[in-house]
C-alpha positions in Angstrom: 110.7 51.4 -4.7 107.0 50.6 -4.8 105.1 48.0 -2.8 104.8 45.9 -6.0 108.5 45.4 -5.9 108.2 43.5 -2.7 105.2 41.3 -3.5 105.3 37.5 -3.2 107.4 36.0 -6.0 106.9 32.5 -7.5 109.3 29.8 -6.5 112.5 30.2 -8.3 112.5 34.0 -8.3 114.5 35.6 -5.5 115.5 39.1 -4.6 119.1 38.4 -4.1 119.7 37.1 -0.5 119.7 33.4 -1.3 120.6 31.0 1.4 123.9 29.3 1.0 122.9 25.7 1.7 119.1 25.7 1.6 118.6 27.3 -1.8 115.8 29.8 -1.6 115.4 32.0 1.6 112.3 32.0 3.6 109.4 34.3 2.6 108.1 36.9 5.0 104.9 38.9 4.7 104.5 42.2 6.5 101.3 43.9 7.6 101.5 47.2 9.5 99.5 50.5 9.3 102.6 52.6 10.1 104.6 53.1 6.9 107.9 53.6 8.7 107.4 50.4 10.7 106.7 48.5 7.4 109.9 49.9 5.9 112.0 49.1 8.9 110.7 45.5 9.1 111.2 45.1 5.4 114.8 46.4 5.4 115.8 44.2 8.4 114.1 41.1 7.0 115.9 41.5 3.7 119.2 42.0 5.5 118.6 39.0 7.6 118.2 36.8 4.5 114.4 36.7 3.9 112.7 37.5 0.7 109.5 39.5 0.5 106.0 38.2 0.3 102.9 40.4 0.8 103.3 43.9 2.2 100.3 45.9 3.3 98.1 47.3 6.1 96.2 45.3 8.8 93.0 46.0 6.8 94.4 44.2 3.8 94.1 40.9 5.7 90.3 41.1 5.4 90.3 41.6 1.6 90.3 37.9 0.8 93.7 37.9 -0.8 94.5 34.3 -1.8 98.2 34.8 -2.0 100.3 32.6 0.2 101.5 34.2 3.4 104.9 32.7 3.2 106.8 31.0 6.0 106.8 34.0 8.3 104.3 36.8 8.9 105.1 40.0 10.8 102.1 42.0 12.1 102.3 45.4 13.8 99.1 46.5 15.4 99.4 48.9 18.4 95.8 50.2 18.1 92.7 48.1 17.4 89.1 48.3 16.6 86.5 45.7 15.6 87.8 45.4 12.1 91.4 45.0 13.1 90.6 42.4 15.7 88.7 40.5 13.0 91.7 40.7 10.8 94.0 39.5 13.5 91.7 36.5 14.2 91.6 35.7 10.5 95.4 35.9 10.3 95.7 33.6 13.3 93.6 31.0 11.6 95.4 31.3 8.3 98.8 31.0 10.0 97.7 28.0 12.0 96.4 26.2 8.9 99.5 27.0 6.8 102.1 26.4 9.5 103.4 30.0 9.1 105.4 31.5 11.9 103.6 34.6 13.3 105.3 37.5 14.9 102.9 40.1 16.4 103.8 43.5 18.0 101.2 45.5 19.8 100.9 48.0 22.7 100.2 47.3 26.4 96.9 49.2 26.1 95.4 46.6 23.7 97.5 43.5 24.7 94.5 41.7 26.2 92.4 42.2 23.0 95.1 41.1 20.7 96.0 38.1 22.9 92.4 37.0 22.8 92.5 36.8 19.0 95.6 34.6 18.9 94.6 31.2 20.2 95.7 28.9 17.4 99.0 29.9 15.8 101.3 30.1 18.8 102.8 33.4 17.8 105.7 35.4 19.2 103.9 38.3 20.8 105.8 41.5 21.7 104.9 44.8 23.3 106.3 48.0 21.8 109.4 46.2 20.5 112.5 48.0 19.3 114.2 47.2 16.1 116.6 44.8 17.7 113.8 42.8 19.3 112.1 42.3 16.0 115.4 41.1 14.5 115.9 38.7 17.4 112.3 37.3 16.8 113.3 36.6 13.2 116.5 35.0 14.4 114.6 32.7 16.7 112.7 31.4 13.7 115.9 31.1 11.6 117.6 29.2 14.4 115.0 26.5 14.2 115.4 26.0 10.4 118.0 23.6 9.1 120.9 25.2 7.1 119.7 28.7 7.9 121.8 31.5 9.5 121.5 35.2 10.3 123.0 37.7 7.9 124.1 41.3 8.4 123.8 41.4 12.2 126.1 43.4 14.4 128.2 41.5 16.9 126.0 42.8 19.7 122.9 41.5 18.0 124.5 38.1 17.5 125.5 38.0 21.1 122.0 38.9 22.2 120.5 36.2 20.1 122.9 33.6 21.4 122.0 34.5 25.0 118.3 34.6 24.3 118.5 31.1 22.6 120.4 29.7 25.6 118.0 31.3 28.1 114.9 29.9 26.3 116.5 26.5 26.0 117.3 26.4 29.7 113.9 27.5 30.6 112.3 24.8 28.6 114.4 22.2 30.3 113.7 23.5 33.7 109.9 23.6 33.1 109.9 20.2 31.5 111.6 18.7 34.6 109.1 20.5 36.9 106.2 19.3 35.0 107.5 15.8 34.8 107.7 15.3 38.6 104.0 14.9 39.1 103.3 12.8 36.0 102.9 9.1 35.9 104.4 6.8 33.4 100.9 6.2 32.1 100.0 9.9 32.1 98.2 9.7 35.5 99.1 11.6 38.6 101.6 9.1 40.1 103.6 6.0 39.4 102.9 2.6 40.8 106.3 1.9 42.3 108.0 1.8 45.7 106.0 4.0 48.1 107.3 7.5 48.6 106.3 10.3 50.9 102.7 11.4 50.1 101.5 7.8 49.5 99.9 5.4 51.9 99.7 1.6 51.7 96.1 0.4 52.1 95.0 -3.1 52.9 91.7 -4.3 51.5 89.2 -6.8 53.0 90.8 -9.5 50.8 94.2 -8.7 52.3 95.7 -7.3 49.1 97.8 -4.1 49.3 97.6 -1.2 47.0 99.0 2.3 46.8 96.7 5.2 47.5 97.8 8.7 46.9 97.5 11.0 49.9 95.0 13.8 49.5 96.5 16.9 48.0 96.9 19.6 50.6 94.9 22.8 50.0 96.4 25.8 48.3 97.8 28.4 50.7 95.9 31.3 52.1 96.1 34.0 49.4 97.0 36.6 52.0 100.2 34.7 52.7 101.0 34.5 49.0 100.3 38.2 48.5 102.6 38.9 51.5 105.4 36.9 49.9 104.9 38.8 46.7 105.1 42.2 48.5 108.2 41.1 50.2 109.8 40.1 46.9 108.8 43.4 45.3 110.2 45.3 48.3 113.8 44.4 47.3 113.5 46.6 44.1 113.3 49.7 46.4 116.9 49.1 47.5 118.5 47.2 44.7 118.3 46.8 40.9 115.3 44.7 40.3 117.1 42.7 37.6 119.3 41.2 40.3 116.3 39.2 41.6 114.3 38.7 38.4 112.5 35.3 38.6 109.5 35.8 36.3 108.4 32.2 36.3 108.1 32.1 40.1 106.4 35.5 40.3 103.9 34.3 37.7 103.2 31.1 39.7 102.8 33.0 42.9 100.3 35.5 41.4 98.2 32.8 39.8 98.2 30.7 43.0 96.7 33.6 44.9 94.2 34.3 42.1 93.1 30.6 42.0 92.2 30.7 45.7 90.6 34.1 45.4 88.5 32.8 42.4 89.7 35.7 40.3 90.7 35.7 36.7 94.0 37.1 35.6 94.5 38.8 32.2 97.7 38.5 30.3 98.4 42.2 30.9 98.1 41.8 34.6 100.3 38.8 34.6 103.0 40.6 32.7 103.0 43.3 35.4 103.2 40.6 38.1 106.2 39.0 36.5 108.4 41.9 37.2 110.0 41.9 33.8 109.3 43.9 30.5 106.1 42.8 28.8 107.7 41.1 25.8 110.0 39.1 28.1 107.0 38.2 30.3 105.0 37.0 27.2 107.9 34.7 26.3 107.9 33.2 29.7 104.1 32.8 29.7 104.3 31.1 26.3 107.0 28.6 27.5 105.1 27.8 30.7 101.9 27.1 28.7 103.9 24.8 26.4 105.3 23.1 29.5 101.8 22.5 30.9 102.2 24.8 33.9 99.8 27.4 32.7 96.6 27.2 30.7 94.7 29.6 28.5 91.1 30.1 29.6 88.6 31.5 27.2 86.1 34.1 28.5 82.7 32.4 28.4 80.9 35.7 27.8 83.3 37.2 25.3 85.1 34.8 23.0 87.5 37.7 22.0 89.0 37.7 25.5 91.2 35.1 27.3 92.8 34.7 30.6 95.8 32.7 32.1 95.4 30.3 35.0 97.4 27.6 36.7 97.1 24.1 35.3 96.0 21.4 37.7 99.5 20.0 37.7 101.0 23.4 38.7 98.3 23.9 41.3 99.2 20.5 42.8 102.9 21.4 42.9 102.3 24.8 44.5 100.0 23.2 47.2 102.5 20.6 48.1 105.3 23.2 48.1 103.6 25.4 50.6 102.5 22.3 52.7 106.2 21.3 52.8 107.2 24.8 54.0 104.6 24.8 56.7 104.9 27.6 59.2 108.2 28.6 57.6 106.3 30.0 54.6 105.6 33.2 56.4 109.4 33.9 56.4 109.8 33.1 52.7 111.0 35.9 50.5 
């Protein structure tokens, strides 16, 4: 079957896997330099219920093709150069403007470069994914669509998707609660209500009373934070590391130390600090950015690069957490 057989088809023409309740299935475009990856992604997308849009190489993204991308774009780019980075940046812009869902797979060696090009489309970013991980990424998109369901998945794949969806949902709820603790009803840093610990009541010259927020304690000594990180990592020498996996907390600890040290943290470095596989770490980082705990920081000298840092809200929370621990922090594991 030739590439032309899988080109974008006008509305009303489908390749067979029509959706039961929603009419036409979603359209997916695939761009990958490795032919066997293109074929695998195509076969899995068709089996999942998508129909094909554009199929081509990464360089094809720079040829000015005016065809619609479709609802989903899958890009595989484990090796980059200047031209491919330009193509990724253009795809990021097109996906953001069209509302397409972008799924990007790359390698750990070029993760920072690829991440730096993806600042608008909020993609699912994966590192050296297997076939099942790509199917799950498609499933996450389908799960957000009304009247859409997965097709032709094994029971194991379905169970994995269910667990992943539950995990992501629980994470979002937890982070939302964490972020909400320090927010005021009017969007400020605190609420004007009954005094709580951390607030003082001040009397003015006119005798009126007002609430004044106590000064935020400083962030902890980075040597202490690094010591805690080493203690947490030590457990993996004696037990299965997955028993203690807590990537969100490990990410916050690493960025807390970096903030005090005035060092910038790349997304690759943060994936390592998280203690979980890179694709899993990227999912946590994305969720924490959406929750307002982390922020993306562009490199002033190289717009193609970006770093991750604590938000002011998260820094405030970490400072108060360590202040509450006090001297007991040295025994924290």
